[in-house]
N, C-alpha and C positions, 0 to 999 in steps of 0.2 A: 504494500500500500504506500502511496506517495506521502512523504513526510517533509518535503522541501518547502521553500518559501516563494516560489514563482506565483505571482498574483493571478495569472491566467489559469494555472493548474488548480490553485486554491478555489477560485471561482467555479471552475468546472466540478470540483469535488462537492462543493456546496449545492450546485444545480442538480447533480446526480443524486445526492442524498435527499434533497427536497422532492425530486421526482419519484424516488422510491416510496417515500412516505405518502405522496398523493396516490400512487398506484396501489399501495396497500389498503387504501380506503375502498377500492373497487374489486381487487383480486387478492387471492392468497399469494403468499411469497413464492410458492412453487409454480404458480401459474404465470408469474411475471418473467418474461424472457429478457435477456440482455438487450435484444433489439427493442423491445417495448420500453425499457428503461432509457436507452439512448435516444429514442424518438421523443419521449416525454421530456427529457433533459435538454434536448437539442444539441447533443454532442455525438461525435463519431464513436464507433465501437473501439477504434484504436485508442481514443482518449480514455474511454472507460477502462479498457484493459491496462493501459499504462498507469492509470491512477489507482485502480482498485484490484483488478484481476478477477475478483469474484463478487457476486451479489452479497455474500455474507460479510465481506469486508466493508461494504457500504453500510450495513447495519452497525458493525463495530465502530466505524467512523462516526456515524450519527450519535451513537451512545456515548462515545468517549469525548466528542466535541460539544454536544448539546444536551446530553442527558446523563451526566455522571454526578453522583452525589459525593461530595468531599466534606469531611468534618471541618469545623472551624479550626483555625490555626491555634487557638488557645486551648483546644481540647487535647492537651499533650499526654494524657494518660487515660486509663480506663477506670479510674476511681469513680465511685458511685455518682457524685454530683455532675461530673463532666460527662459521664456516659449517659445520664438522664438527658442532658442537653443534646447529645448525639442522637438519641432516640427521637427527641422532638424534631430535630432537623430532618431526619430521614422520614418521619411521618409527614411532615410538610412537603417534602420532596415527592413522595409517591402520590400524594393528592395532586400536586401541581403537574406532575408528569404522567398522570393516569391515562392520557390519550395514547402516548407512544407505548406505555407498558401494556395497555389493552391490545394494541396492534401486535406486540410481541407474544402475548398470551394466545391471542386468536390464531397466530401462525405457528404455535409451538416452538417459539424461539426465545423464551424467557431466559434460557441458559446464557445467551449473549450478555444479558444484563449482569449476571453473575460474573462472567469473565472480565468485563470492564470494571465492575466494582472491586473485585478482588485485586486486580492489577493496580487500580487507583489507590486503594487503601494500603497496599504493600509499598507503593511508591511514596506515600504520604509519610515523610520521616517523623512527623510529630504525632501520628496516630498510633496508639498502643506502644509508646516508646519506652515504657518503664519496665519492660520484661526482656528476657533474652531473645535473640533472633530465633533460636530453636522453638521457643514457645510461641513467639509472635506469629510465625507461619501458620500454626494450627488455630490460634485465636482469630486471626484475620480471616482465614478460610471459613471458620465456623460462623463468624459474623456475616460475611458476604453471602454465605449459603442461606442463613436465616433471613437476611434482608431480602434476598431474591424470593424466598418462599412467602414472606409477608406481602411483598408487592404482588405476586401472582395471586395469592388468595384474596387480597383486597379487591382485585379485578373480578375474580371468579364469584365473589359474594356480592357483586353489584356495585362496588365502589361507594358504599354507603357509610363506612366508618369515618369518624372525624379524627382530627389530629390527636386529641387527648386520648381517645380509645387506643389508637395504634401505638402511641408513645408508651402508655401504661402496659400494653401487651408486650411490646418489645422489651421494656425494662424488666418486666417480671420474668420473661423467658430467659433473657441473658443475665439479668442481675444476680439471680441465685446461683448461677453456675460458676461464675468466675469474678465478676466485677464488684461484689460486695467487699471483698478484701483482696484487691489486686496486688497489694504489696506482700501478701503471704506467699512465699515461694513454695509452699507445700501444695498449692492448688494445681 
């Protein structure tokens, strides 16, 4: 996938990504051809393949550029109060991004959201920074998996839950497992 800074290429990536989202309103992901996508975005197949290579990469691009939740910079650990704030932020995020999450669920592609969230949280040097790297890998994986499941089930249950409900649910699910006493190395 293209990672450069050429303005024309970046614009084409954006056009292709937006085109895919429009097409997903009408068709399933599997029914959208690269030709359909190029026609909708008004770019050549060569441009598509040089920028993305696959339709799946377009989804990953969209999620990582426009639909990725990151904790606030001051959330430097997973202690209870900071993690409660993280839960609230993610609750707001899934409500705000329910449309694209719904498209992912409808097309059985919610796992892409997990992939992007896991990578983003691992790359976020201040998220869960008060544990060893060995433990951090497992904790971040567990959190990203849970976040993904909560987002999916929020959509599957009709997207009716409010921020407070989701925040309390997340904190209760995660809080008792590790975050109540994050500094306890026996966890």
